[in-house]
N, C-alpha and C positions, 0 to 999 in steps of 0.2 A: 078487358078481355084481348084489346089489341098486345097490350104489354104482355100477357099469360102467353101469347102466341110467338112472339119475337123471343121470349126465353126459351120457350121450347125447341124452336128450330134451330137455337143456336146451340142448346144442349145435345141435339142430335148430330150437328156439324160436328163438335169437340168430341164425340165419344164413337161415331160409328167409325169401323176399322179403316185404316188409310188404302185398302186396298179397293173400296170404292170408286174411290177418286183417281183411277189410272186412265182416264180417257178411254174404256174401254178394250184396254190392253188385256191379252191375255195367254200364257205361256202355251204353245204347242202343244197337244195332248190328245189321246186318242178313247175318253170316255165320256166328255160334254155331250157327243152326240147318240149316247146309248143310253139304254135302261136296264132297271131289274139286274140279275146276277151278271150279267155282260160287264155293263157299267162298273159295279162293285170289283170285279176281277182287271178291267183295265185303270183301275182309278189306283189300285195295289199294286200294279206294276210300274205308273208313272211314279208312284210315291217311293218306291225303289229306286227308281232312276233318279232323280230327286234326292237323295239320301234323307228323306224323310221319313220319321216311325211310319210303319204298315199298319194301316188302320182300316182301310176300304170306306173310311168315312172323308166328307169334306169337313175336317175340322180347321180352326182357326190357322195351324201352320201350314196345312195344306195350301187354304185359301192366300195367303200372304205369299206363298212361293208360285200360287197360280196368276196373280193378278200383279206380280212388282217387276216391272220392269229390269230393275238393276239386280236381278236374283242372281246368287252366285252358287255354283256347284260343281266342287272339283274334290280330288283327293290328292293327298301328298303321303308319300312314304320314305322315310328317313334311308332305311335300308333295307329293302327286299331281299326276301328268303332266298330269291332265286332270280334270275333273267329271264327264264321259262315262264308257263302260267302256274298259277297258283292260287290260291281263295281265302278269303275272309269273310266270317259269317259275325253279324254284328246282331248281338244277343240282345241290345238295348232296343235296337230299331227294327228287326225282323228282316234283314239283308243279308242276303248273299252277295258278294263281288269277286267275280273272276278277274285277276290283273295278270300283265305279262310284264314281267318286273316291276316298273314304279308305273302302270298305266293300265288303267281301268278300261276292262275290254266288256263289260257286262255285268247289269246290277238285276239281282233279281227277289221278289219277294218268299219269304218263307213261313213254314211253321215250327216252334221249336218246345222243346220241353215244357211241362207244368211244375208248379214249385214242388212237387211231390217227387217229381221224376224230370228233374232240370237237364238241361243240355250242358255239358262240363266247358268249363273256360280250359284251354288248352292249345299248345301248340303241337299239331297232329300232322300225319301225313295220309294221304290216299294208298292204301295198302291191296285192295283188291278193285275190278270193275265186272258187274254181271247184266247180262241182259234177260228180263223174264225171269227173275230171281223166283226162287220159291223162298217160303217165310216160315222159319223153324218155331215161332210162337214163344219168342222168349224163354226158353229152355221148361216148357210145359207151363208157362202160366198161362197162355192161350191156346188154342187148337191150330196146328200148326196148317198153314195153306199153302197149296201145289202152286206152280207157276202158271201164268196165263191165267188164272181164277180172278174173276171181275171182284172177289172180295178179298184180295192180296192187298194188304196195307202199303205195301213198298212201291206199288204201282208196277213200272215195267223196266225200272233203270234202279242200279244199286251201287253207290261207289262206299266200301267200307274205309274206317278209318281206325289207323293205329294210333291209340292215346295211350299213355303211360299209364298203367296199374288198372287200365279200365279196358274192356269188351263190349261188341256189340252194336257200337255206334257208328251210322254210317248217315252218307246222304242220299235220298231217293225219293221217288216220284208219291203220289197220294191217291186214295180214293174218296177222300173230303176236302175238296177245293175250297170249300165256304172256308174251312179253317185256316186258311194262308192266313197270314199276319197276326195270328195268334200264339199263346202258350198251350198247345194241346196235346203234343206228343209224347211217348216213353223217354225221351230224350234224344231220338232222332232228328235231323235235319229234314222237313218235308217239303218239295219244290211243286210247284205246278208239273205236269207230266208234261206239256207242252216244251217248256222251258229246260228241264234236264233233258229230255228226249233229242230235243234238236239243238242247242246250245251247249250246256254245261258239261254232259256225259261224251258227247264226240271231241271237247277241246281238253279234257283233264285227260293227265296221264299217271298210271301208277307211281308212287313216290312223291307227287307234289304236295308241296306244304298246303295244310290248312288250318287258318287259326282262327280260333273260335274265343270269341269275348265280349265283354259291355263295352260299350264306349270309351269308361276310363281305362280298361284293360289294353286295349288295341292302342289307345295314344300313348300306353306305357311302352308298348313294342313299338311305337315309331308309325301307326296308323293313324291318319288323320281325315276325315270323311266331313268336307266341310257342305253345309245348307243353310246359306246364310243371304240376308242383303246385303249386297256390294258396296263397302264403306267407298267414298268418295276421297280421290287422291287429293291430298290438300295441294291448292295452288301456290306454284313459286312465289315469294314476295320479291315485287320488283324493285330493285334498287335505285334511288334519283340518282338521275345522270347529273354528273356536275358539268357546270358550264363554265367553261375557263374563258374569260375575255381578253380578246387579244390588243394588248395597247401598245400603241407605236415607243419606241425605246424614247424617245424623248421627252414623252410623256411620262415614264416610269423615273428618270432622273430628276424631274422637277420636285421640288418639295413644298 
């Protein structure tokens, strides 16, 4: 019986995730002290800030980032399209990032299009901006909704996108915040109303570039969004110090 207990304890030690042994370390966050919808919303925002796939769940990737002290989150832009503000939308992780040149200045969770109505991959630009927009119903597919209507799916902010060969796509607010982090839209990029109204809409300008793509597509365009355990720098190998013995000249001449 004693041997079985020892084997069980050893198995638990070997297979438990490494974050359990981080001596109580936890990354700064705004969700662990909340519950219900507020906790899920704050968790999604934290996942976006950490370059993690936005799920709203405390999944393994999120736990690793949360409990690992030497965790690295950074973006690298090989050649920014502008030195001013611009946007990327990571379709793999459901994250919208605002950059100024090569520097990230804000990350936000988003809802994207379904498999049947996907968000396109493209290098777009912001073509217009509107407060309290009316919704046209997608050319007769749905019943149009007036501005300031609580049932308006655009929320209270709209930034239209110019995409080659396509029309009708934009970045906007929402009336279904529980869907943030998923693939539910007709192709547009939905944001939390607070995020777009207070951060993104006031910052962005008409003409600003917006790059929409998967992880692989963004990397092909020179956009790298890292979220990983930081690799330890290899310690330099110390070269042995040569000891030169100082002999008297008389000794050196003796054979």
